[in-house]
C-alpha positions as CSV (number, residue, x, y, z in Angstrom):
1,X,-6.0,-18.6,42.8
2,X,-4.4,-19.2,40.2
3,X,-1.0,-19.2,39.6
4,X,-0.9,-16.6,36.9
5,X,-3.6,-14.4,38.4
6,X,-1.7,-14.8,42.3
7,X,2.0,-13.2,40.2
8,X,-0.6,-10.8,38.9
9,X,-1.7,-10.0,42.3
10,X,1.6,-9.6,44.6
11,X,2.8,-7.3,41.0
12,X,0.2,-5.3,41.7
13,X,0.7,-5.6,45.7
14,X,4.0,-4.0,45.3
15,X,3.6,-1.7,42.7
16,X,6.4,-3.1,40.1
17,X,5.4,-0.5,38.3
18,X,6.7,1.3,40.5
19,X,10.7,0.6,40.1
20,X,10.4,3.0,37.1
21,X,11.5,5.2,40.6
22,X,14.8,4.0,41.7
23,X,16.0,1.1,38.9
24,X,17.6,3.7,36.9
25,X,19.4,5.3,40.1
26,X,20.8,2.6,40.7
27,X,22.0,2.0,37.8
28,X,23.2,5.7,36.8
29,X,25.1,5.0,39.7
30,X,26.2,2.0,39.0
31,X,27.6,3.3,35.8
32,X,29.5,6.0,37.3
33,X,31.4,3.2,39.5
34,X,32.7,1.4,37.1
35,X,33.0,3.7,34.7
36,X,30.6,1.7,32.5
37,X,29.3,-2.0,32.6
38,X,30.4,-3.9,35.6
39,X,30.7,-7.7,34.2
40,X,27.5,-9.0,33.8
41,X,27.3,-10.7,36.9
42,X,27.1,-8.1,38.8
43,X,24.2,-6.4,36.7
44,X,22.4,-9.1,37.5
45,X,23.1,-9.1,41.5
46,X,22.0,-4.9,41.3
47,X,18.9,-5.8,39.5
48,X,17.5,-8.6,42.1
49,X,18.4,-6.9,45.0
50,X,17.2,-3.9,43.8
51,X,13.8,-5.8,43.1
52,X,13.5,-7.7,46.0
53,X,14.5,-5.0,48.4
54,X,11.3,-3.3,46.6
55,X,9.1,-5.6,46.5
56,X,9.6,-6.3,50.6
57,X,9.8,-2.8,51.7
58,X,6.3,-2.6,49.8
59,X,5.2,-5.8,50.5
60,X,6.0,-4.5,54.8
61,X,3.7,-1.7,53.6
62,X,0.6,-2.8,52.9
63,X,0.6,-4.7,55.6
64,X,1.4,-2.2,58.3
65,X,-1.0,-0.4,56.4
66,X,-3.5,-2.4,55.9
67,X,-6.7,-1.9,59.0
68,X,-5.6,2.1,57.3
69,X,-5.9,1.3,54.0
70,X,-9.3,-1.0,54.4
71,X,-10.8,3.1,56.3
72,X,-9.6,5.7,53.6
73,X,-12.2,5.2,50.2
74,X,-9.2,6.1,47.9
75,X,-7.3,3.0,49.6
76,X,-9.7,0.2,50.4
77,X,-10.0,-1.5,47.2
78,X,-6.5,-2.9,47.6
79,X,-5.4,-6.2,47.7
80,X,-5.6,-6.6,51.7
81,X,-8.7,-4.6,52.7
82,X,-10.3,-6.2,49.1
83,X,-9.6,-9.9,50.4
84,X,-7.6,-10.5,47.4
85,X,-4.4,-10.6,49.6
86,X,-4.6,-12.1,53.4
87,X,-2.0,-11.3,55.8
88,X,-0.7,-14.8,56.0
89,X,0.7,-15.4,53.0
90,X,1.7,-11.5,52.5
91,X,4.4,-11.5,55.8
92,X,6.0,-15.0,53.6
93,X,6.3,-13.2,50.4
94,X,7.9,-9.4,52.7
95,X,10.3,-12.4,54.7
96,X,11.1,-14.2,51.8
97,X,12.4,-11.1,49.4
98,X,14.0,-10.2,52.8
99,X,15.8,-13.0,52.4
100,X,16.5,-13.3,49.7
101,X,17.6,-9.1,49.4
102,X,20.3,-10.5,52.6
103,X,21.4,-13.6,50.1
104,X,22.0,-11.9,47.0
105,X,24.2,-8.7,49.1
106,X,26.6,-11.6,49.8
107,X,28.0,-12.1,46.9
108,X,27.8,-8.2,45.5
109,X,31.1,-7.5,46.2
110,X,34.0,-10.2,47.6
111,X,34.5,-7.6,50.6
112,X,30.4,-8.9,52.0
113,X,30.1,-4.8,52.9
114,X,26.9,-4.8,51.2
115,X,25.9,-7.4,52.7
116,X,27.3,-5.9,55.9
117,X,25.0,-3.4,55.7
118,X,22.1,-5.4,54.6
119,X,20.2,-5.1,58.3
120,X,20.5,-1.3,58.0
121,X,18.0,-1.0,54.6
122,X,15.6,-3.5,56.1
123,X,15.8,-1.2,59.6
124,X,14.4,1.6,57.0
125,X,12.3,-0.9,55.2
126,X,10.4,-2.0,58.5
127,X,10.6,2.4,59.7
128,X,9.8,3.8,57.8
129,X,5.3,2.3,57.8
130,X,5.6,3.7,61.4
131,X,6.9,7.1,60.7
132,X,3.2,8.5,59.8
133,X,1.9,7.9,63.9
134,X,4.0,9.3,64.7
135,X,6.3,12.6,63.0
136,X,5.2,15.1,60.3
137,X,9.0,13.9,58.7
138,X,7.3,10.1,57.4
139,X,8.3,11.5,54.0
140,X,11.3,12.3,54.1
141,X,12.2,8.8,55.8
142,X,11.1,7.5,52.3
143,X,12.8,9.4,50.3
144,X,15.8,7.4,52.9
145,X,14.7,4.6,51.8
146,X,14.4,5.1,47.9
147,X,18.1,7.4,48.5
148,X,19.6,4.5,49.1
149,X,18.9,2.8,45.0
150,X,22.8,4.7,44.6
151,X,24.8,4.5,48.0
152,X,23.5,0.9,47.2
153,X,24.8,-0.3,43.5
154,X,27.8,2.6,44.1
155,X,29.0,-0.1,47.2
156,X,28.1,-3.0,45.6
157,X,30.7,-2.4,42.1
158,X,33.8,-0.8,44.5
159,X,33.3,-2.2,48.2
160,X,33.2,1.7,49.7
161,X,31.2,4.8,50.3
162,X,32.9,7.7,48.1
163,X,30.6,11.2,48.6
164,X,29.6,11.0,44.9
165,X,27.2,7.9,46.4
166,X,26.1,10.1,49.1
167,X,25.7,13.8,47.0
168,X,23.4,11.0,45.1
169,X,21.2,9.7,47.6
170,X,20.6,12.7,49.5
171,X,19.1,14.1,45.6
172,X,17.2,11.4,45.4
173,X,16.0,11.0,49.2
174,X,15.1,15.0,48.5
175,X,12.9,14.0,45.9
176,X,11.4,11.1,47.1
177,X,10.2,13.2,49.3
178,X,8.9,16.6,47.6
179,X,6.3,13.7,45.2
180,X,5.2,11.7,48.3
181,X,4.1,14.9,49.5
182,X,2.5,16.4,46.5
183,X,0.2,13.1,46.8
184,X,-0.4,12.8,49.9
185,X,-2.5,16.3,49.3
186,X,-5.4,13.0,48.2
187,X,-5.3,11.9,52.1
188,X,-5.2,14.7,54.1
189,X,-9.2,14.7,55.3
190,X,-8.4,11.0,56.0
191,X,-4.8,11.5,57.9
192,X,-7.2,14.7,59.6
193,X,-9.5,12.2,60.8
194,X,-7.0,9.2,61.7
195,X,-4.5,11.0,63.8
196,X,-1.8,10.8,61.1
197,X,0.8,12.2,60.3
198,X,2.0,14.5,57.4
199,X,3.1,17.0,55.9
200,X,0.3,18.2,55.0
201,X,-1.8,17.8,58.7
202,X,0.4,19.8,59.6
203,X,1.5,22.9,57.2
204,X,-1.7,22.4,55.4
205,X,-2.1,21.8,52.0
206,X,-0.3,25.1,50.6
207,X,2.8,24.8,53.7
208,X,3.2,21.5,52.0
209,X,3.3,22.6,48.8
210,X,6.1,24.9,49.4
211,X,7.9,22.3,51.3
212,X,7.9,19.8,48.2
213,X,8.9,23.3,45.7
214,X,11.9,24.0,48.2
215,X,12.6,19.8,49.2
216,X,12.9,19.3,45.1
217,X,15.0,22.5,44.4
218,X,16.7,20.5,47.3
219,X,16.8,17.7,45.0
220,X,18.6,20.1,41.9
221,X,21.0,21.9,43.7
222,X,22.4,18.3,45.0
223,X,22.6,16.5,41.1
224,X,24.6,20.3,40.7
225,X,27.3,19.7,43.7
226,X,27.3,16.0,41.9
227,X,28.2,17.3,38.3
228,X,30.7,19.2,39.5
229,X,32.9,16.4,42.1
230,X,32.0,13.8,40.3
231,X,34.8,14.0,37.3
232,X,33.0,11.2,35.1
233,X,29.4,13.5,34.5
234,X,29.9,16.4,32.2
235,X,28.2,18.2,29.5
236,X,25.3,15.9,28.9
237,X,24.8,15.6,32.6
238,X,24.1,19.1,33.3
239,X,21.5,19.1,30.4
240,X,20.0,16.6,31.4
241,X,19.3,18.6,35.1
242,X,18.0,21.6,32.6
243,X,15.8,18.9,31.6
244,X,14.6,17.4,34.9
245,X,14.5,21.0,36.2
246,X,11.7,21.8,33.6
247,X,10.2,18.5,34.2
248,X,9.5,19.3,38.7
249,X,8.6,23.0,37.1
250,X,5.8,21.6,35.1
251,X,4.8,19.1,38.0
252,X,4.0,21.4,39.9
253,X,2.7,24.4,37.8
254,X,0.3,21.4,37.6
255,X,-0.5,20.4,40.9
256,X,-0.8,24.6,41.7
257,X,-4.0,24.1,38.7
258,X,-5.7,21.7,39.8
259,X,-5.5,20.7,43.3
260,X,-8.1,19.0,43.6
261,X,-7.6,17.0,40.0
262,X,-6.7,12.6,41.2
263,X,-6.5,12.3,38.0
264,X,-3.8,15.3,37.6
265,X,-1.8,14.5,41.0
266,X,-1.0,10.8,39.7
267,X,0.0,11.7,36.4
268,X,2.5,13.8,38.4
269,X,3.3,11.7,40.6
270,X,3.9,8.4,38.3
271,X,4.4,9.7,34.2
272,X,6.6,13.1,35.1
273,X,8.8,11.2,38.0
274,X,9.1,8.2,36.2
275,X,10.5,10.2,32.9
276,X,12.9,12.1,35.3
277,X,14.3,8.9,36.9
278,X,14.9,8.1,33.5
279,X,16.2,11.2,32.7
280,X,19.0,10.5,34.9
281,X,20.5,7.5,33.6
282,X,20.4,8.2,30.0
283,X,22.6,11.4,30.9
284,X,24.5,9.9,33.3
285,X,25.2,6.7,30.4
286,X,26.0,9.2,28.1
287,X,28.4,11.3,29.7
288,X,30.1,7.5,30.8
289,X,30.0,5.6,27.8
290,X,30.1,9.2,25.1
291,X,34.1,9.6,24.1
292,X,34.9,13.4,25.0
293,X,37.1,15.6,22.3
């Protein structure tokens, strides 16, 4: 395999394009914590930590689920089942990404709190792929994994926890859990046959979609709370929340109208949610950088 083709395969393996889901939340939290742009080395380290952490998490997920992916028609062409990439090199890749993430956290803040917390992050990444084997709350664990992004960025800038990043992280966790429930509807038949757990299996598709709606209502509620507890957020933030609410309503309308259309489910999963995450970044940045009258 040529070097260029190998790089492309690993980028596809970790779904690098899906970094859009978590990185804007980390950036938004970073800007709020710093009341603007932190020093450029801090920004570069946060980006590097995000990329290596997410790459480690996705590679671990693909390794743990390789046998299941091979049996599921929807995922049978993923890299490991298809033989494009092999377990050994992917294992090395995951370990190197995880080690790089931990090393980067040493430099994120002088009090070393990010470094001390890095094993907790890795533990969540290791836990998540196994959760579908024993709990229907697997979606929530995935949400927690992505919800660490704004918390981690805040700690990287200020070296401490505050109420705002915890609320922010909880909002991201509910948002991710909600759209992951929607995505899981595509695998209901396989998950039941394989004995896997999800809210779709436990509640049925209709009940699971109700749960997804409730999770997204909780997301909006937590984002409102964030706007109230963080003094830096104001008019732009709440205008952005109105847009985000409309996007989430649109997402659920798509699913309700076309529940069996995989293409539309994918559109709701990726396109709509990518816009949601970018909206959070744009409208928080406006409140940070635009002077108030």
